[in-house]
N, C-alpha and C positions, 0 to 999 in steps of 0.2 A: 504494500500500500504506500502511496506517495506521502511523504512528510512535507506538508505545505510550508512548514516553518524552517525547512532546511535551506531555503533560498531567499534571496533578497529581491524586492520588487520596486523598480523605480515608479514614481508617480505617473499615472496615465496622462496627467495634465502638464507634464514637463514640456515647456515650450509654448504653453497656452495660458500662462499666468497673467493676472491683472487685466483681463478682458471684461467687457460689459456683461452683466448677468444675462443668461438666456431667458427668452420670453416664454410665457406659458400660453401664448396664442395658439389656437387650434387651426388645423386645415379644414377644408370644406366638409370632410367626412365627420367632423366633430370629435374625432378620437385622437388622431395623430397630431403631433406638435410641429409647428413651423420652425425650421432650422435657419440660421443665418446663412444667406447665400453670398459667396464671395467669388464665384466663377472659376475656381481652381480645383481640379480633381486631385485627390490624394495620389501621391507617387506610388502607392501600393497597387494601383491599377496597372502600372507598367512594370514594376519589379518588386520582388519580395523585399520586405523591410529588413534592415539590419537587426540581429546578426545572422540572418538566414544565409546559407551558402548560395552563392551566385556563380559557382564554377561548375566543373564537370560532375561534381557529386550530386547536384540538384538540391533545390530548396526543401523538398518534402519527399519522404519515402512512404509508400503505402504497402503494408503487408496484409495480404488477404489469406485467411486461415481456413483450413478444413481438417476434420478428424480423419487421419489416414486409415483408420480401421473401420470407417463407416463408408461402405461402398456407394451409398446414395450421395454423400457429400463429395467423395472423390470424383464421381461422374460429373456432378454439377461444377465442381471446381475446375476440372479439365475443360469443360465446355466454356465456362466463363473466361478462362485463360486464353482459349483460342479466339473467342469473340473480341476480347480486348486487343489482342495482337492484330486482328483484322480491322477493327473499327478505329483503333488509335495507333496506327503504325509509327507515328512520329514520337511516341513515348518510348522511354527506355524500359524494357521489360526483361527480367532475368529468368533463369531456369526454374522449372516447376519442381519444387522439392516434395518428395513423398515421405519425408521423415523430419523429425525435429532438427533444427539447425541454429547454432548460436544461442541467443537468448530466447528463441521462439520454441515453446514446449510442444507444439504440434506442427504438422506440415503447413507449408504456405508458399506463395509466390509473391514477388515484389515488383512494384511499379514506381518509377521515379518521375517527379514533376519538376520542371525547370522554370516555368513562368506562371504568373497569375492567370493568364488565359488558359493554360493547360489545367491548372487547379480548378478554375471556374467551370470548365467543360466536363472534366472527368469525375470530379467528386459528386456533383448532382446525379450524373449518369450512374455512378456506382451505388449511390443511395437507393436508387430505384431497382437496379439490376443485380445486387449482390446476393439476392435470394436468402438461403439459410446461413450464409457465411458471415463471419465477423471480419472487420478490417480495422487495422491500426494506422492512423495518420500521424506521423511524427516529423518534426522539422529536423534539418541538418544544420549544425552550426560549427563548433569546434570539437575535437576529440575529447577534451576534458569535460564536456557537457553532455556526453552520450547518455548517461543515466537520467539526467533531467529531461533531455529531449524525448526519451522513451516513457517518461512518467508524467511529471508536472505539466509539460508542454504538449503532451500527446492528446489526441482525440480519437474516440472509438465510434465505429458504426456497428451496431449490434452488440452482442454480449462481449464483455471484456474478457480477454484471455490473460491469465496471470503470467507475466514474463519472469524468466530466470535472470535476476539482476546481478547475480554474483560476478559475472564476467566484467560488468562495468565497474563494480567495486574493486575487483582485482586490478583492473587497468588503472583506476584512479590511484590506488596504493602504489603501483609500480611507478607512475609518474611522480608521485610525492617522494618516493625513495630516490629516484633519479635526480630530482631537483635538489634534494638535501645533500646527496653525495657530491653533486657538482658544486654546490655552495661551500660545503665543508672541506673540499680538497683544493680550493683556489689558493694561490700564493697570497700570504698576508703581508701587509706593509711592516717595515721595520719600526722599532719603538719610537725613534725620533720623528718618524713621519706620521705617527698615529697617537698624538698626545691624549686624545679623548679616552683611550684605553686606561690611562693612569690617573686622569683628573677626576675628581669627585666633587660635584657641587656641594657647597657648605650646607645647603638646606636638606641634604640627604644624609641619613645615617651611613657610616662608613661601610657597613656590610650589607647594605640594602641591595637586593638583586631585582632589577627592573626588566620589563619586557616579557615576552612569551618565553617558554622553556627553550624553544628552538632558537630564538634570538640570543638568549643567554648562552646557550651551548656554543653558538657560532662565535660570540664575543670571547668566550673563554678559550676556544681554539686559537683565535687570533692572538690573545694575550700570551698563551704559552709559546706560540711561534715567535712573537716579538721578543719575549724574555730570553728564549734560547739564543736568538741572534745577538741580542745585546750582551749577554753574559759571555758567550764564547767567541764573539767577533768573527764568526764564519758563516758562510752561506750553506746551510744544510739542504740536501736535496728534498724535494717534496715527495713523500712516499705515495705511490699510486695505490688506490683502492681498487682491487680487482673485483669487479661486479660479475656475477655469473653471466656468461654470454648467451644464456637462454633468456633474452629480454625481447619480447615479440613486438618490435616496432611496426611490423607489417599488419598487425591486427588479426593475424590468423588464429591466435589463441581464443578469440571470441567466436570462432566458427566450429563446425562439427569435425574438423580434422582431429584425429587422435592426438592427445597431448604428447604421447611418447614420440611421435614423429618429429615434433619440434624439439623435445628435450634431448634427443639423441642425434639431432641433425649434424652432419659433418661441418667442421670449420676448415677453411682452405687457405693455406699459405701460398700466395703468389710469389714468383721469383723476384729477387731484389732488383734485377735489371729488366723486368717484364715491360715490354713496350706496347703489348696488345692486351688490354685489360678487359674484364667482363663488360658486356654491352647489352642494352635493352633490345628485345626482339622487335618492338614497335619501331625503334629507331632504324633498324635494318631495312624496314619497308620504305622509309623516307628516302634512303640513299640508293635504292636499287630499283630496277625495272624487271618485270617478268619477261623472260625470253625463251623461245623454243628455236633451236638451230640458229641462234644468234639473231633472231628476228623478234622484235617486241610483240607481245601478245596483244591482239586487238579485241574490241567489243567487251571491255572490262567495265565493271562498276567502279568508278573512281571517286575519291581516292582509295587506293588499296590499303586496307586496315586489317588488324587482327580479327575483326568481326566478319570480314568478307573474304579473307585469304583463300578459303576453301573453294571459292568460285573457280579458281584456276584448275581444279580437278577435271572440269569439263572443257577446258581450253588448252589441254596439253598434258594434264595429269603428271606422271612421273618425269616427263620430258621438260617440265618447266624449271628454269633456273632463275633465281632472284639475282640478277646481274648488276654489279656495281656500275653506277652511271659514269664514273670516271674510267673504268676498266681495271682489271686486276693487276695489270702491269704498269699502271699510271706512275709517272715520275714527275714530281715527288708524290708519294702516297698521300691520299686524302686523310685529313685528320680524324675522320670518323672511324677509320680502321683501328685507331688506338683505344676505342671503347670509352667508357665513362670514368670520371674521377671517383676516387674512393674516399669516403668520409672517415674521420678519426675513429668512429665507433665500428668500423668495418663494414659499413653499408655502401653498396654501389649507388651512385646518384641516378642511375637509370633503372626504372621499374622493369621487371620481367627479365633481368639478367640471370635469374635462377628460377627454375620450375620444379615444383614438387608434384609427383604423381603417386597415388596410393592405390595399391591393388590388394584387396582383402580376399584371400583364398578361402576363408572359412576355417573352422576348427582352430581359431586363434592364430593362424599364420597370416602375416601381413608383410608385403614388400613395399618399401618406400623408396622411390627413385628421386634423387636430387640431381637435376640437370643443370649444367653450367654453360652459358652461351657467351661466345666471343665473336666480335665482328670480323676478325681476321686471324688466320692460323699461319704462323711463320714456320716453315719446315726445318728439318735438320740440315746442317752444313757438313758435307763430306768432300774432301779434296778441294776445298775452297768454293764449292758450289752449293747453294741451297736447293733442296727439292722438296716437293710436297706442300708448297704454299697454296692456300686457298682462302676464298672469302667465306665467312661463316664457319663456326666451329662449335659442335656440341660434344661435351664430355659429361660423365656422370659417375656418381656413387650410387650404389643400392644397398640398403640395410634391410636384412630380413629379421622380422620380429616373431616371437612366439609368445602369445598372451601378454603382449606389451613389453617384453624383454628382448633386447637386441641379441641376435645370435651370431651373425656373420655379415661381412661387407664385401661388396664388389667395387674394384677400382678400375675404371675403363682406361685403356692405354692403346692408342692408335687402333689397329684392327683387333686387338685382344684385350688383355687385362689380367688382374690377379684377384684372388679371394682370400680373405683372412677371417679368423674368428674375431668377434668383437673384443674379447679379452686380449688378443694379441696386438691390437692397434694402439698407437699413441693417442692420448686423450688430453683434453682440457676440461676438467670436471667430468661430466658424463659424455661429452661430445668428442667423437673420434676426429683425428686430424688427417687431412689430406694435403698433399703437396702438388701444386700445379706446375708442370714443366715449362721452362722458358720458351715462349713462342708457340710450341705445339699443344700445350695445355693438357697433355696426358697426365693422368692422376695417379700419384704414387703414395705409398704408406709411410715413406721415410724421406728425409732430406739426403741430398748427395747426387752422384752421377748414376745414370741408368742407361745401360746399353740395351737396345732392342733390335739388334741386327737379326737375331733369330726370333721370329714371331712367337709371342706368348712366353718368352723367356727373358727375364730381367736380370742383368748382370751389372757389377759395379764398374766395368770398364769394357771398351770395345770400339767398334767402328762407327756405329750410329748411336749417338749419345744424347739423352735428355738431361737437363740440369735443373735441380730443385734446391731451394733453401728457404729459410724463414725471412722472406722479404716483407711483404705486406699481408696482414691477416684479414681475410675476407669472411664475413658472416653471411652466407647466401640467403638465409631465411628472412633477413631484415627487409628485403624488397622482392620477395618471391610471389609468384602466382602458384596456387595450389589446387589440385584436382583429385577427385576419385576416378578410378577407371573400372569399368565393368567389362570383363573379357568376353562374356557371352554375347553382348551386343556391340562390343568394341566402341563404347561411348564414354565420354568424359563429362563430369559434372564439376563445376567450380565450387569450392568450399565458400568462397566469398563471391556473392552474386555480381559484384562489380568487375570481377576478373573476366577478360574475354576468353572464349572457349573455341570458336570455330577454327581458329588458326591451327589447332591441334590435328585437324582432319586433312590439312594440306599434304598432298602426296609428293610434291616437288622437292627441289633442292634449295638449301638456304645460302647459296652463293653462285658464283659464275661457273659456267661449263669449263672444262679443261681447254686451254688454248691449243689449237692445232699447230703443229710445226714449231713449238717452243723448244727451248734447250732441255736436254735430257742427260741423266747420269745413270749408266747401267740400265737403261730402259725406263727409269723413273723420271717423270716430267717435273720441271721446276714449278709449273702452275698446274694444279690438279683441280678436279671438280669439287664444288661445295657439297656438304653432307645433307642427308635428309633428317627429318625431325624426330622428336621423342617417340612417336608411335611406332617407329621402326627399330627401336632399341631393345626389343625383347621384353615387353612389359608383362608377359606371362611366361614364367620360367618354372621348371621343375626344381632346379637347384639354384643356388645363389649365383652361379656362373650362367651366362646365356646358354640356351639350348644349343647343342652341337659340341660343347666341350665335354669330351669323354676321355678320361674321367675328369670330373670337376674336383680339383684339388683345393681344399680350404686350409690354408696354412695357419698353424697355431703359434707362429713366431714371425717376427719381422726380420728379413734377411740382412746380413752384413752390418747390422748396427743395433 
């Protein structure tokens, strides 16, 4: 139940003070009152008022609920879902959920409204056509107000459905702890530069402690820091506070994704000299054109987006290559090949550089795939020549769980890879560590040099070598898209309805076709074809290794280190 006293409320008359009193004069109907006419319509007719979101998130979400175990409601909900998509194609409408998701205790589907006109058209229509279903209308503002938006600011059509507010409270507590840690680990000024720490007004008792407990705690930390510097005359290093890296800035913790999929998600060390960082898959579409046999595909719905990428399956299917507009051999290379910048907390600045796919086999066995995308792959150098360069690069880890406990991991490496028990892997907290090789982005379990001259065999030295070290730590889940996968129907469902899904069905290649007539080394071309996407990476496996590995060897130790 909403605590109405948990929030503050500005006066509705803010900005309307000191005006003439309103008249009690009636209109001709003898009932309604005459209002002062000033000839200016409220801005609310044209745009949602502050603080409502006016960006791609939309000002309002509408969740339309049905009881998933009631066949009559399921039938009606599916029919209503289809009707809305046909009558209101301009609205953003997400997947039809047949089970609880996030804070929603029963099945639902979601519609977003971006303008007052859409709200004014759709809400009255829904009032009349929702049938036996309940609907929640809630505004979108900022993440810190999610609980308020789903409670005090929410409006219901039909019977109210009690929401599970725990996820909002957990998120609020996480934000509070992050803010506190950030504040309490900042460098503090020296004693001479902060006299207020030592001066005490005469009107106050010497030992009086003022302010909130948080403010006092921060002041005391500053005081101890300043005293240390003053007494010892040295600059002591600021000790870093290591926060568990399972901090879900992506918002996935509020969805139906199994919590252990996030808790045991790999962390990735990028190479210290890595020039080609993780990149967002949507950004790849901006910089490429779909081509078949080096001819641009015609009759497309433009612009090409993650929501309509699958249209290419009827316009070339597996022969479509997302071809860089500058060309794979452009000199100098375009800057977008380098991917996105990395923030200090390990988050890529481009959404969708990591993809999580969860396949629940039943009987407690779950496979979680963690895909890593890069705009460009720089091949290995042998005898002074690079080979195997290509636009677009997909690599991945897979973690197999049994009843929520991690059992083993797969590390993809070029055309092969390695499998390890979870216990054998290096970890930070519960999270296994992966090392991304310089340029090629092959994924290894240890730092160092890795020869892969012989396919599926990883040696510490040799002819064709990948290099890994602890350069920049990347936390892929911080900006990930996440999906469940149903092998029987080969379909994907996003855990977060705002995540695009149709791109996963694209059958083509995520880079240029191999350049004909280019330089070669021992039959290997300098410029090779781009890869296909996650659906082709063996999402249904018998063992932790992809099918075809016979035997599948799961190592219980990490080699040569």
